C-alpha positions in Angstrom: -13.5 0.9 -31.5 -12.9 1.3 -27.5 -15.1 -1.5 -26.8 -13.2 -4.1 -29.1 -10.1 -2.8 -27.4 -11.3 -3.2 -24.2 -12.5 -7.1 -24.9 -9.1 -8.3 -26.6 -7.4 -6.3 -23.6 -9.5 -8.4 -21.1 -9.0 -11.4 -22.8 -5.0 -10.8 -23.0 -5.1 -9.6 -18.9 -6.9 -12.9 -18.2 -4.5 -15.4 -20.7 -1.1 -13.8 -18.8 -2.4 -13.8 -15.4 -4.1 -16.9 -15.0 -2.4 -19.1 -17.4 1.3 -18.0 -16.4 2.5 -21.4 -18.2 1.8 -19.8 -21.8 4.8 -18.7 -22.6 5.6 -14.7 -22.7 5.6 -14.6 -26.8 1.9 -15.3 -26.6 1.8 -12.6 -24.6 3.3 -10.4 -26.5 1.4 -11.6 -29.9 -1.8 -11.0 -27.8 -0.8 -7.3 -27.0 0.0 -6.6 -30.7 -2.8 -7.7 -31.8 -4.6 -5.3 -29.1 -2.8 -2.6 -30.5 -3.5 -3.2 -33.7 -7.4 -2.5 -32.5 -5.9 0.5 -30.0 -5.9 3.3 -32.5 -4.4 1.5 -35.3 -1.0 3.2 -34.9 2.4 1.5 -35.5 3.9 4.0 -32.7 1.4 2.6 -30.2 2.6 -1.1 -31.5 5.7 -0.5 -31.1 4.9 1.3 -27.7 3.1 -2.0 -26.9 5.6 -4.6 -28.0 8.1 -3.0 -25.6 6.3 -2.5 -22.9 3.5 -5.8 -22.5 6.0 -7.7 -20.6 6.5 -5.2 -18.2 2.9 -4.0 -18.1 1.3 -7.7 -17.2 4.1 -8.8 -14.8 3.5 -5.5 -12.9 -0.9 -6.1 -13.3 0.0 -10.1 -11.9 1.4 -8.3 -8.9 -1.2 -6.1 -8.4 -3.8 -8.4 -8.7 -1.9 -10.9 -6.4 -2.1 -7.9 -3.8 -5.4 -6.7 -4.6 -6.4 -10.4 -4.1 -4.5 -10.7 -0.8 -6.0 -7.2 0.7 -9.7 -8.4 -0.3 -8.6 -11.9 2.0 -7.4 -10.0 4.8 -10.5 -7.3 4.6 -12.6 -10.5 4.7 -10.8 -12.1 7.6 -10.5 -8.4 9.2 -6.9 -9.4 10.1 -4.4 -6.9 11.6 -0.6 -6.9 11.4 -0.4 -8.5 14.6 -2.5 -11.1 13.3 -0.7 -11.6 10.2 2.5 -11.8 12.1 1.2 -14.4 14.4 0.6 -16.4 11.5 4.4 -15.7 10.2 5.7 -16.8 13.5 3.9 -19.9 13.1 5.6 -21.1 9.8 9.3 -20.9 11.5 9.1 -19.9 15.0 12.9 -20.6 15.8 14.2 -18.7 12.8 15.9 -15.4 13.1 13.6 -12.5 12.8 15.4 -9.3 13.9 19.9 -9.1 14.1 20.9 -5.9 16.3 24.0 -5.1 14.0 25.4 -3.3 17.1 25.2 -5.8 20.4 24.8 -9.1 17.5 21.9 -9.8 19.5 19.0 -12.4 17.7 15.6 -12.1 18.5 13.8 -15.6 16.8 10.3 -14.7 15.4 9.2 -16.8 18.3 11.3 -14.3 20.8 10.1 -11.0 19.1 6.7 -12.6 19.6 7.0 -13.0 23.5 7.9 -9.2 23.6 5.3 -8.1 22.0 2.9 -9.9 24.1 4.7 -8.3 27.0 4.6 -4.3 25.5 0.7 -5.4 25.2 0.4 -6.8 28.9 2.2 -3.7 30.3 0.0 -1.4 27.9 -2.9 -3.3 29.3 -1.4 -2.5 32.6 -1.4 1.1 31.9 -5.3 1.6 31.7 -4.7 2.5 28.0 -7.9 1.7 25.8 -8.0 1.5 22.0 -7.4 4.4 20.3 -5.1 5.9 22.9 -1.2 7.0 21.3 2.1 6.4 22.4 5.1 8.0 21.5 8.4 6.3 20.3 11.8 8.6 20.6 14.1 6.6 20.3 17.2 5.3 17.9 16.6 2.2 16.1 16.9 -1.0 17.7 14.6 -4.6 17.6 12.6 -3.3 20.6 11.2 -0.2 18.3 9.2 -3.3 16.5 8.3 -4.9 20.0 6.8 -1.6 21.1 4.4 -0.7 18.2 4.0 -4.4 17.5 2.8 -4.9 21.1 1.0 -1.9 21.3 -1.0 -2.8 18.2 -1.9 -6.1 19.8 -4.3 -4.1 22.2 -5.7 -1.5 19.9 -2.9 1.3 21.2 -1.3 2.9 18.3 2.3 4.3 17.8 3.4 8.1 16.9 6.9 7.1 15.7 8.7 10.5 16.8 12.5 11.6 14.8 15.1 11.2 17.1 16.5 14.1 15.3 14.2 16.4 16.5 14.8 19.1 19.5 12.8 21.1 21.2 9.8 22.8 19.2 9.6 20.4 17.0 9.5 17.6 19.1 6.7 19.5 21.3 4.8 19.8 18.3 5.1 16.1 17.1 4.2 15.0 20.4 1.0 17.2 20.5 -0.2 16.7 17.5 -0.3 13.0 18.0 -2.4 13.5 21.0 -0.1 11.0 22.7 -0.8 10.1 26.5 2.7 8.6 27.2 6.2 8.8 25.6 8.8 6.0 25.7 12.2 7.3 25.2 15.7 5.8 25.0 18.4 6.5 27.3 20.7 8.2 24.9 17.2 11.2 24.3 17.4 12.1 27.9 18.8 15.7 27.3 16.6 16.1 24.4 13.4 15.0 26.7 15.3 17.1 29.9 14.5 20.5 27.0 10.8 20.1 26.8 9.9 18.1 30.3 8.4 21.2 31.6 6.1 22.1 28.2 4.9 18.3 27.8 1.2 18.5 29.3 0.9 17.5 33.0 -0.8 14.1 32.7 1.5 12.8 30.0 3.6 9.4 31.7 7.3 9.1 30.5 9.0 6.1 30.2 12.8 5.1 29.7 14.7 2.7 27.9 18.4 1.8 28.7 21.1 2.6 30.8 20.1 5.4 33.6 22.7 8.1 32.0 22.0 11.6 33.1 19.9 10.8 36.3 20.1 14.1 37.4 18.8 15.7 34.2 15.6 14.6 35.2 15.9 14.5 38.9 12.4 16.4 39.6 10.7 14.0 37.0 8.9 10.5 37.9 10.5 8.5 35.0 9.4 5.0 34.8 12.1 2.2 33.5 10.2 0.5 31.3 12.9 -2.6 31.1 12.1 -3.5 34.3 8.1 -3.2 33.5 8.8 -5.4 30.8 10.8 -7.9 32.4 7.8 -8.5 35.3 5.7 -8.5 32.0 3.9 -11.8 30.8 5.2 -13.2 27.9 1.9 -15.4 27.1 -0.9 -13.6 24.8 -3.2 -11.5 25.9 -6.8 -12.4 26.4 -8.1 -9.3 25.1 -8.8 -8.6 21.8 -9.3 -5.6 20.0 -12.0 -4.2 17.7 -9.7 -3.1 14.8 -9.8 -4.3 11.9 -7.8 -3.9 8.5 -8.6 -0.6 7.4 -8.6 1.0 10.8 -5.4 2.9 12.6 -2.3 1.3 13.0 0.4 4.4 13.8 1.4 7.3 13.2 4.8 8.4 11.0 5.7 11.9 10.6 6.7 13.6 7.3 10.1 15.1 6.9 9.3 18.2 7.4 11.7 19.3 5.2 9.4 22.7 4.0 7.5 23.1 7.2 6.8 20.8 10.7 6.5 17.6 10.3 2.8 16.3 9.3 1.6 13.1 11.8 0.5 10.6 8.6 -2.0 8.2 9.3 -1.0 4.5 8.6 -3.8 2.1 8.4 -3.3 -1.9 8.5 -4.4 -2.1 5.3 -1.5 0.2 3.8 0.9 -1.4 6.0 0.5 -4.8 4.2 -0.1 -2.7 0.4 3.6 -1.1 1.0 5.4 -4.4 2.5 3.2 -7.0 0.1 4.3 -4.6 -3.6 8.0 -4.5 -2.6 8.2 -8.3 -1.4 6.6 -9.2 -5.1 7.9 -6.4 -6.9 11.4 -6.9 -6.3 11.5 -10.7 -6.3 12.7 -11.1 -2.7 12.8 -14.4 -1.4 11.8 -15.7 2.3 15.3 -17.2 2.9 16.3 -13.2 2.1 18.7 -11.5 4.9 17.5 -7.6 4.6 20.4 -5.4 6.0 18.5 -1.8 7.0 20.3 1.2 8.0 17.1 3.2 8.0 15.5 4.8 11.0 12.5 3.2 12.1 10.6 6.1 12.8 10.7 6.0 9.1 8.1 4.3 6.6 10.8 3.1 4.1 12.7 0.9 7.8 9.7 0.3 9.7 7.3 -1.1 6.7 9.2 -1.5 3.6 12.4 -3.2 5.2 10.8 -4.3 8.7 7.2 -5.3 7.5 9.1 -8.1 5.1 10.2 -9.9 8.1 6.7 -9.6 9.7 4.4 -10.7 6.8 6.7 -12.7 5.0 9.0 -14.1 7.1 12.5 -12.8 5.9 15.3 -12.0 8.4 15.9 -8.2 9.1 19.6 -6.9 10.2 19.0 -3.5 12.1 22.1 -0.8 12.3 21.4 2.0 14.7 22.7 4.2 12.0 24.1 4.6 8.8 27.8 4.1 8.3 29.3 4.4 5.1 32.2 2.9 6.1 30.7 -0.3 8.1 27.9 -0.7 5.2 29.8 -3.7 3.3 31.7 -4.8 6.5 28.3 -5.5 7.6 27.0 -7.0 4.9 29.4 -9.6 4.8 29.4 -10.8 8.5 25.5 -11.3 8.3 25.4 -12.9 4.5 23.0 -10.1 3.7 21.6 -10.9 0.6 19.3 -7.6 0.2 20.1 -4.0 1.1 17.8 -0.7 1.6 18.8 2.2 1.0 17.2 5.9 0.7 17.5 9.3 -0.4 22.4 9.6 -0.7 22.8 6.6 1.1 24.2 5.3 -2.6 25.9 8.2 -3.0 27.5 8.1 0.4 28.8 4.9 -0.7 30.8 5.6 -3.9 32.4 8.1 -2.1 34.3 5.6 0.0 37.6 4.3 -1.1 37.4 0.9 -2.1 37.7 -1.9 0.4 37.8 -5.4 0.1 34.1 -6.4 1.7 33.0 -4.3 -1.1 34.1 -7.2 -3.8 33.1 -10.4 -1.2 29.4 -9.4 -0.3 26.1 -12.0 -1.5 23.8 -9.1 -2.1 22.0 -9.0 -4.9 18.9 -6.5 -4.7 18.8 -2.9 -3.7 15.5 -1.4 -3.4 14.6 2.4 -1.9 13.6 5.7 -3.4 15.8 8.8 -4.0 18.6 6.7 -6.2 19.8 9.7 -8.6 20.4 8.9 -12.2 23.7 10.5 -11.8 25.1 8.0 -9.5 22.6 4.6 -10.8 24.7 3.1 -13.1 28.1 3.5 -11.0 26.6 1.9 -7.9 25.5 -0.9 -10.0 28.5 -1.3 -11.7 31.3 -0.8 -8.8 29.1 -3.0 -6.2 28.2 -5.4 -8.4 24.1 -5.5 -7.5 22.2 -7.2 -10.2 19.0 -5.7 -9.3 17.7 -2.3 -8.3 14.2 -1.7 -7.2 13.6 1.8 -7.2 10.2 3.1 -6.3 8.3 6.6 -5.7 6.0 6.9 -2.8 5.2 8.5 0.3 3.7 7.1 4.1 0.3 8.5 3.0 0.2 8.7 -0.9 -2.1 6.5 -3.0 -0.3 7.0 -6.4 3.4 5.1 -5.4 5.4 3.6 -8.5 7.4 1.0 -8.2 10.5 0.7 -11.0 10.1 -3.4 -11.6 12.3 -3.8 -14.4 15.7 -1.8 -13.7 15.2 1.3 -15.9 18.1 3.5 -15.3 17.0 6.6 -13.5 13.3 5.8 -13.5 11.4 5.9 -10.2 8.4 3.7 -11.6 6.2 3.8 -15.0 2.7 4.1 -15.9 1.3 1.8 -18.4 0.3 3.2 -21.9 -1.7 0.6 -22.9 -3.3 -0.3 -19.4 -4.2 2.6 -17.9 -7.0 2.4 -16.3 -5.5 -0.3 -14.5 -3.8 1.7 -11.8 -5.7 5.0 -11.8 -2.8 7.6 -11.4 -2.1 11.0 -13.8 0.6 13.5 -14.5 -1.8 16.5 -14.6 -0.2 20.3 -15.7 0.3 23.1 -13.3 1.6 26.6 -13.8 5.3 27.1 -13.7 5.0 29.7 -10.6 3.0 28.7 -7.9 1.9 24.6 -8.9 -1.8 25.6 -9.0 -3.6 22.9 -11.3 -4.6 23.9 -14.6 -8.1 23.0 -15.6 -9.5 22.7 -19.2 -13.2 24.4 -20.5 -14.9 21.6 -18.2 -13.4 22.3 -15.3 -11.1 19.0 -15.3 -8.1 18.8 -15.0 -5.5 18.6 -17.9 -3.3 15.5 -18.6 0.5 16.2 -19.5 1.8 14.5 -22.8 5.1 12.4 -22.7 8.1 14.5 -22.3 5.8 17.3 -20.7 6.8 17.5 -16.7 3.6 17.6 -14.3 1.9 17.2 -11.0 1.8 13.3 -10.3 -1.9 12.8 -8.5 -3.9 9.8 -7.7 -7.6 9.1 -7.7 -9.0 8.4 -4.1 -11.8 5.8 -3.4 -12.5 5.3 0.0 -13.2 1.3 -0.6 -10.3 0.5 -2.5 -7.2 -0.4 -0.2 -4.7 0.9 -3.2 -6.9 4.0 -3.4 -7.3 4.8 -0.5 -5.8 8.2 1.4 -6.0 8.4 5.3 -4.3 11.3 5.4 -3.4 13.1 8.6 -3.6 13.5 12.1 -4.4 17.3 11.4 -7.9 17.5 9.5 -6.4 21.2 7.9 -3.2 19.3 6.5 -5.3 16.4 5.2 -7.7 18.6 3.1 -5.0 20.6 1.6 -3.5 17.5 -0.6 -6.9 16.9 -1.8 -8.2 18.3 -5.4 -11.8 17.5 -6.7 -13.0 17.3 -10.4 -9.2 15.8 -11.4 -10.1 12.9 -13.7 -13.9 12.7 -14.0 -16.3 15.6 -12.4 -17.2 14.4 -8.8 -14.1 12.8 -8.0 -11.8 13.5 -5.7 -7.8 13.0 -5.8 -4.4 12.7 -3.7 -2.0 15.6 -4.9 1.4 14.3 -4.6 3.3 18.0 -4.7 5.9 16.2 -6.5 7.0 17.0 -10.5 7.8 13.9 -12.5 8.0 13.7 -16.2 6.9 10.2 -18.3 8.2 9.0 -21.4 6.8 7.4 -24.5 6.9 4.2 -22.8 5.1 5.2 -19.7 8.8 5.5 -17.4 8.4 8.1 -14.7 11.1 10.1 -13.9 11.6 12.5 -10.6 11.8 16.1 -11.4 11.3 18.0 -8.1 9.2 18.9 -5.5 7.2 21.8 -5.2 9.2 24.8 -4.1 12.1 23.3 -5.3 12.1 24.8 -8.7 12.8 28.4 -9.6 12.7 30.4 -12.9 16.1 31.9 -14.0 16.6 33.9 -17.2 13.4 32.9 -18.7 13.6 29.1 -18.1 13.2 26.9 -15.2 15.5 25.2 -13.0 15.2 21.7 -11.6 17.1 21.9 -8.2 17.4 18.0 -8.1 19.4 17.8 -11.4 22.0 20.8 -10.7 22.4 19.1 -7.3 23.1 15.9 -8.9 25.5 17.3 -11.5 27.2 19.2 -9.0 27.5 16.3 -6.6 29.2 13.9 -9.4 32.1 16.8 -10.1 33.0 16.8 -6.6 33.1 13.8 -5.8 29.4 12.9 -4.6 30.1 15.2 -1.7 26.6 17.0 -0.3 25.0 19.5 -2.8 22.3 22.1 -1.8 20.4 23.9 -4.8 18.2 26.7 -3.9 16.9 29.8 -5.5 17.5 33.4 -3.7 15.8 36.9 -5.0 18.0 39.6 -5.9 16.5 43.2 -5.9 15.7 44.6 -9.1 15.8 41.3 -11.2 13.1 39.2 -12.7 13.3 35.4 -11.1 15.6 34.1 -8.2 19.3 33.2 -8.9 20.4 29.8 -8.2 22.8 29.6 -5.2 24.7 26.3 -4.4 25.8 25.1 -0.5 28.6 22.9 -1.1 30.5 20.6 1.6 33.5 19.8 -0.4 35.8 17.2 0.9 38.6 18.7 3.2 36.5 21.9 3.0 38.2 23.3 -0.2 37.3 23.4 -4.0 39.8 24.7 -6.8 37.0 27.3 -7.8 38.3 27.6 -11.3 38.0 23.7 -12.5 34.9 23.7 -10.9 33.6 26.6 -13.2 34.9 24.4 -15.8 33.1 21.7 -15.1 30.1 23.5 -14.5 30.3 25.5 -18.0 30.6 22.3 -19.7 28.1 20.4 -17.3 25.3 22.8 -17.8 23.2 25.5 -19.3 24.3 29.0 -18.5 21.1 29.4 -16.6 21.3 26.5 -14.5 25.1 27.4 -13.2 25.1 28.8 -9.6 25.4 32.8 -9.4 26.1 32.4 -5.8 28.1 29.4 -4.2 28.6 28.7 -0.1 31.3 26.5 1.2 30.6 24.7 4.2 32.0 22.4 6.7 28.3 20.1 6.3 25.0 20.4 4.6 22.1 19.9 6.9 20.1 17.0 6.7 16.9 15.0 8.0 17.7 11.6 9.2 16.7 10.4 5.7 19.5 12.4 4.1 16.7 15.1 2.7 18.8 18.2 2.4 17.4 20.9 4.7 17.2 24.5 2.6 14.5 26.6 4.2 17.6 28.7 6.6 20.7 29.0 4.1 17.4 30.0 1.6 16.5 32.9 4.4 20.2 33.3 5.0 21.1 34.1 0.9 24.0 35.4 -0.3 25.1 37.9 2.5 28.3 37.3 4.0 28.7 35.0 7.3 30.2 35.3 10.2 31.0 31.7 11.1 34.0 30.7 9.0 32.0 30.0 5.8 32.7 31.9 2.7 30.1 32.9 -0.2 31.1 33.5 -3.9 29.6 35.2 -6.4 29.9 34.1 -10.0 31.8 37.2 -11.9 30.3 36.9 -15.7 32.4 39.2 -17.4 35.5 38.2 -15.1 34.8 34.6 -16.0 35.5 33.2 -12.3 33.8 33.1 -8.8 34.5 36.2 -6.8 34.5 36.2 -2.8 31.7 38.4 -1.5 32.7 41.0 0.5 30.3 43.4 2.6 31.0 46.1 -0.2 30.1 43.2 -2.9 27.2 42.4 -1.4 25.9 46.2 -0.9 27.2 46.4 -4.8 25.0 43.8 -5.8 21.8 44.8 -3.7 21.7 48.2 -5.1 22.0 47.0 -8.7 25.3 48.3 -9.5 26.9 44.7 -10.2 25.3 43.1 -13.3 24.2 39.6 -13.1 
């Protein structure tokens, strides 16, 4: 039975991929025939009818990207060599537009600036494998720096420009950087750590020389002057690096600890950018608006990668501005926008303005678009296509939502499960430990059952590689063995998702973002979506806090309501209608703003540590008195009563 279905499946795939002129109806018909063999269930036939077109379109994209990866691997391509090929196709077309100044770099000009960087790097005596830390706000120069360094085999470490002091030092040290380039706007931050840097660290600054006195005792070289004197022609040096060698480092957000330096190889950069281009219907004449930080993979790979590899024009904005977003899109005739995290919610919270009805944007792609705002975002801003995806810089189990299924971050084929070997596996509810069967293998989840997303690792397959982090211990912690079969290994994402009967995947929460209360599991992500919507899309952080003598963790929500005020009675009424009793926040914390990372991920560690003890910062903390049916301000006396178990929760 399985052999027959496998043969028939192969015929279906070949017919759909290699003979694109055949109508989709034929593909669906072939799928139906296949399903009659596949387990002989009418339910499976129903699933196949609903998903065969989606799955074969995705398969065609996978085969296309896989073939390109194979060719580039055989040709020993690198991102700089692929970019050089793009330049020859349209040297005078705008490549990067810097929104802050209106400066436009053509593909030829970008290449010449990269050459200048390459010559500068060679003049410093750096060798292949050396690392240079980049610490500056988003601008076209960031692209020229890491790409120019890559032309001579030097690796960049993209450091989050929001980091300071200990976190900044950690990121510099873990990368093993020999030098650091920083923007003039980061001078004060650099001055705070200058005494703790290694003595042979070479420093370069770009931008206007402000705050000179803060670094008066340290030798800082002007990068702008050095690059202005560097030749614009290609360097004679030919690097030994190939397609699977290191390109640069990108750091994790550090929401649950210190940031980790994820290794990005040339093939991974290509894979991420290529899947985005082919999956979301992007075109070479598109203009992408990107306000995402270039120290993050979404901005520098998924966004800028479309420029370097496919000739798309990218508008770079220094920092995200909700009030200027649509004005910028109209000004630059943008046809595609990028989003991440909470950007879509921030845009919805803005008052209606004329520019949001005059833009030409047809595609919005990114990750983290909450189901609670998805449809409202599409309808209000007239977005024709949403390309939601799931993935981390380092992961090998990325997902793509190709057909705009509301709320889904991607899918896994129910009828072609082995084409892309990922899986949701069962984990323990309390500590997320992987559960195993009697043979020692992980247990796959059924549709509707939440589980940990994993991806099979294969070092010989660019789609299945896991290159890990600069720190080997961090790499080892993300790998599990004996997952799909004995002797294999898999990347463990740390994220819990749930799959429906058609294979669509829905993000549930990250490890540590679920807590148990009243015998039920509470997803912080889901509760945050509900509360944010009740408050007009404001910032909300939900987390569990321990209460002495009580099993589990009580829900607590940190809120930043508009104007700093909230009608607690109306809010509670809305909460009671929208959430089950166990998911309603027991504690509230009203704050002027909720801490977020540079990519709008909410930081909760400090909030969890401080708990519900009354603060002395002007913030107010409230307790849900279930007997009185209202939120009451927590005083020192009430706090002590809760800690001593005198108050019933």
